[in-house]
C-alpha positions as CSV (number, residue, x, y, z in Angstrom):
1,M,-136.2,-48.4,-9.0
2,T,-135.2,-47.6,-5.4
3,K,-133.0,-44.5,-5.0
4,Q,-129.5,-45.1,-3.5
5,Y,-127.6,-42.8,-1.3
6,I,-124.1,-42.9,0.2
7,F,-123.1,-41.4,3.6
8,G,-119.5,-40.0,3.3
9,Y,-117.6,-39.3,6.5
10,G,-114.0,-38.8,5.3
11,S,-112.5,-38.1,1.9
12,L,-115.9,-38.4,0.2
13,V,-116.9,-35.1,1.8
14,D,-114.6,-33.4,-0.8
15,R,-116.9,-32.4,-3.6
16,G,-114.0,-32.5,-6.2
17,D,-113.0,-36.0,-5.2
18,L,-116.6,-37.1,-5.3
19,A,-117.1,-35.6,-8.8
20,L,-114.4,-37.8,-10.2
21,Y,-116.2,-41.0,-9.1
22,L,-119.7,-39.9,-9.8
23,G,-118.9,-38.3,-13.2
24,E,-120.8,-35.2,-12.2
25,E,-119.3,-31.7,-12.4
26,K,-121.0,-30.5,-9.2
27,P,-122.4,-33.5,-7.3
28,Q,-125.3,-32.6,-5.0
29,Y,-125.1,-33.5,-1.4
30,E,-126.3,-32.4,1.9
31,F,-124.6,-32.1,5.3
32,V,-125.9,-34.4,7.9
33,K,-125.3,-36.0,11.3
34,F,-125.8,-39.6,12.0
35,K,-126.6,-40.9,15.4
36,G,-125.5,-44.5,16.0
37,L,-122.1,-44.2,14.2
38,K,-118.6,-43.8,15.6
39,R,-115.7,-42.5,13.5
40,D,-112.1,-43.4,14.1
41,W,-108.8,-44.3,12.4
42,S,-109.1,-48.1,12.5
43,V,-108.5,-49.3,8.9
44,A,-105.0,-49.9,7.7
45,M,-103.1,-51.1,4.7
46,D,-99.8,-52.9,5.2
47,N,-97.3,-50.7,3.3
48,R,-94.8,-53.6,3.2
49,A,-97.1,-55.7,1.0
50,D,-96.9,-55.4,-2.8
51,V,-100.4,-55.2,-4.4
52,P,-100.4,-54.8,-8.2
53,N,-101.9,-51.4,-9.3
54,Y,-102.3,-50.3,-5.7
55,K,-100.9,-47.5,-3.7
56,Y,-97.9,-47.6,-1.3
57,Y,-96.1,-44.9,0.5
58,V,-92.5,-43.6,0.6
59,N,-90.6,-41.2,2.8
60,A,-88.6,-38.1,1.7
61,A,-85.7,-40.4,0.7
62,Q,-88.1,-42.2,-1.7
63,E,-87.8,-45.4,0.5
64,R,-90.9,-47.5,1.1
65,V,-91.7,-47.2,4.8
66,D,-92.2,-50.2,7.1
67,K,-95.5,-49.0,8.4
68,Y,-99.3,-49.7,8.4
69,I,-101.1,-46.7,6.9
70,A,-104.4,-45.8,8.7
71,F,-107.6,-44.6,7.2
72,L,-110.9,-43.4,8.6
73,N,-113.6,-45.9,9.5
74,V,-117.1,-46.0,11.1
75,S,-118.7,-48.6,13.2
76,F,-122.1,-48.9,14.9
77,D,-122.2,-47.2,18.4
78,P,-125.6,-46.2,19.8
79,N,-124.0,-43.5,22.0
80,A,-122.1,-41.8,19.2
81,E,-122.9,-39.2,16.5
82,I,-120.8,-38.1,13.6
83,N,-121.2,-35.6,10.7
84,G,-120.6,-36.1,7.0
85,V,-122.5,-35.8,3.7
86,I,-125.2,-37.8,2.1
87,F,-125.5,-37.9,-1.7
88,P,-127.5,-39.7,-4.3
89,V,-125.7,-42.2,-6.4
90,D,-126.7,-44.0,-9.6
91,E,-127.0,-47.7,-8.8
92,A,-124.7,-48.4,-11.8
93,K,-121.9,-46.3,-10.0
94,L,-122.0,-48.3,-6.8
95,P,-119.5,-50.9,-8.1
96,E,-117.0,-48.1,-9.0
97,L,-117.3,-46.7,-5.5
98,D,-117.0,-50.2,-4.0
99,A,-113.7,-50.6,-6.0
100,R,-112.5,-47.2,-4.7
101,E,-113.2,-48.3,-1.2
102,R,-111.4,-51.6,-1.5
103,N,-110.6,-51.8,2.3
104,Y,-114.2,-51.4,3.1
105,R,-117.6,-53.1,2.6
106,R,-120.7,-51.2,1.7
107,V,-123.2,-51.4,4.6
108,E,-126.8,-50.3,4.6
109,I,-127.6,-47.7,7.3
110,S,-131.1,-46.6,6.2
111,H,-132.3,-47.4,9.7
112,L,-130.1,-44.6,11.1
113,S,-131.2,-42.0,8.6
114,Q,-133.2,-39.2,10.0
115,S,-133.4,-37.6,6.6
116,V,-136.4,-37.4,4.3
117,H,-134.7,-39.5,1.7
118,Q,-136.8,-42.2,0.1
119,G,-134.4,-45.0,-0.7
120,R,-131.5,-47.0,0.7
121,V,-128.6,-45.3,2.5
122,W,-125.2,-46.9,2.5
123,T,-121.8,-46.2,4.0
124,Y,-118.5,-47.9,4.0
125,M,-117.2,-49.8,7.0
126,A,-113.9,-51.7,7.3
127,K,-113.6,-55.2,6.0
128,E,-112.5,-57.6,8.8
129,S,-109.1,-57.9,7.0
130,S,-108.6,-54.2,7.1
131,R,-109.4,-53.9,10.8
132,Q,-107.1,-56.9,11.4
133,R,-104.2,-55.1,9.7
134,F,-104.9,-52.1,11.8
135,M,-104.7,-54.2,15.0
136,E,-101.5,-56.0,13.8
137,G,-99.9,-52.6,13.1
138,L,-101.0,-51.2,16.5
139,A,-99.6,-54.2,18.3
140,Q,-96.2,-53.5,16.5
141,D,-96.5,-49.8,17.1
142,K,-96.3,-49.2,13.4
143,V,-99.6,-47.5,12.5
144,V,-99.3,-44.0,11.1
145,I,-101.6,-41.5,9.3
146,Q,-100.3,-40.0,6.0
147,K,-100.1,-36.2,6.4
148,A,-101.5,-35.4,3.0
149,Y,-104.6,-37.6,3.6
150,I,-105.5,-36.1,6.9
151,D,-104.8,-32.6,5.5
152,F,-107.2,-33.5,2.6
153,V,-110.0,-34.6,4.9
154,L,-109.6,-31.6,7.2
155,A,-109.7,-29.3,4.2
156,A,-112.9,-30.9,2.9
157,F,-114.6,-30.4,6.3
158,R,-113.2,-26.9,6.7
159,A,-114.6,-26.0,3.2
160,V,-118.1,-26.6,4.6
161,G,-117.4,-24.4,7.6
162,Y,-115.4,-24.3,10.8
163,H,-118.3,-25.7,12.8
164,F,-118.4,-28.7,10.5
165,L,-114.6,-29.2,10.9
166,F,-115.0,-28.8,14.7
167,D,-117.7,-31.5,14.8
168,F,-115.4,-33.8,12.8
169,I,-112.5,-33.3,15.2
170,K,-114.7,-33.6,18.3
171,S,-116.4,-36.8,17.0
172,T,-113.3,-38.7,15.7
173,D,-111.0,-40.9,17.7
174,F,-107.4,-40.4,16.5
175,H,-105.9,-43.2,18.7
176,H,-103.0,-40.8,19.2
177,L,-101.5,-42.1,15.9
178,P,-98.4,-40.3,14.6
179,V,-98.7,-38.3,11.3
180,L,-95.9,-38.8,8.8
181,D,-95.2,-36.8,5.6
182,L,-95.3,-39.6,3.1
183,K,-95.7,-39.6,-0.7
184,R,-98.1,-41.9,-2.4
185,R,-97.0,-44.1,-5.2
186,T,-98.7,-46.8,-7.3
187,S,-97.2,-50.2,-7.8
188,E,-97.1,-51.9,-11.2
């Protein structure tokens, strides 16, 4: 059976978060850079839409905000390079990760891998509908980043080391999006 690997470039850099989805106490991964990928905040969910058993965001007054919430994304760009982690994943766990990354599609990037891994390397890139939501929100000037999410990602990169955090900031297009202190809720 061919080994499977995932390249994580955002929240999957956090070892604790990753452990929840892989069912491993201390998941093994290595820190890598990938040439040919660009990272930016170009995925969004429409916070006005009600999706059963899915997250939505409220402000300090517990009111649902009329915004599009942005998340990190990668796309192919031969002139770019980004950092992240690569980790082995049991093929049976891929559907769980796919469900976690519901705004993304799993894309093979083995051709970009400069590692010695023998197997298939995947990452998550925006579904067209997720990018379209981002573009709609941008056109309405309603795209924001949730403060807790960006803090979580920055902490994950900082935990590796300040050089790793610096590479993340240097290689990520933030689109000058505002950051709001929103609380995450789950719809029924």
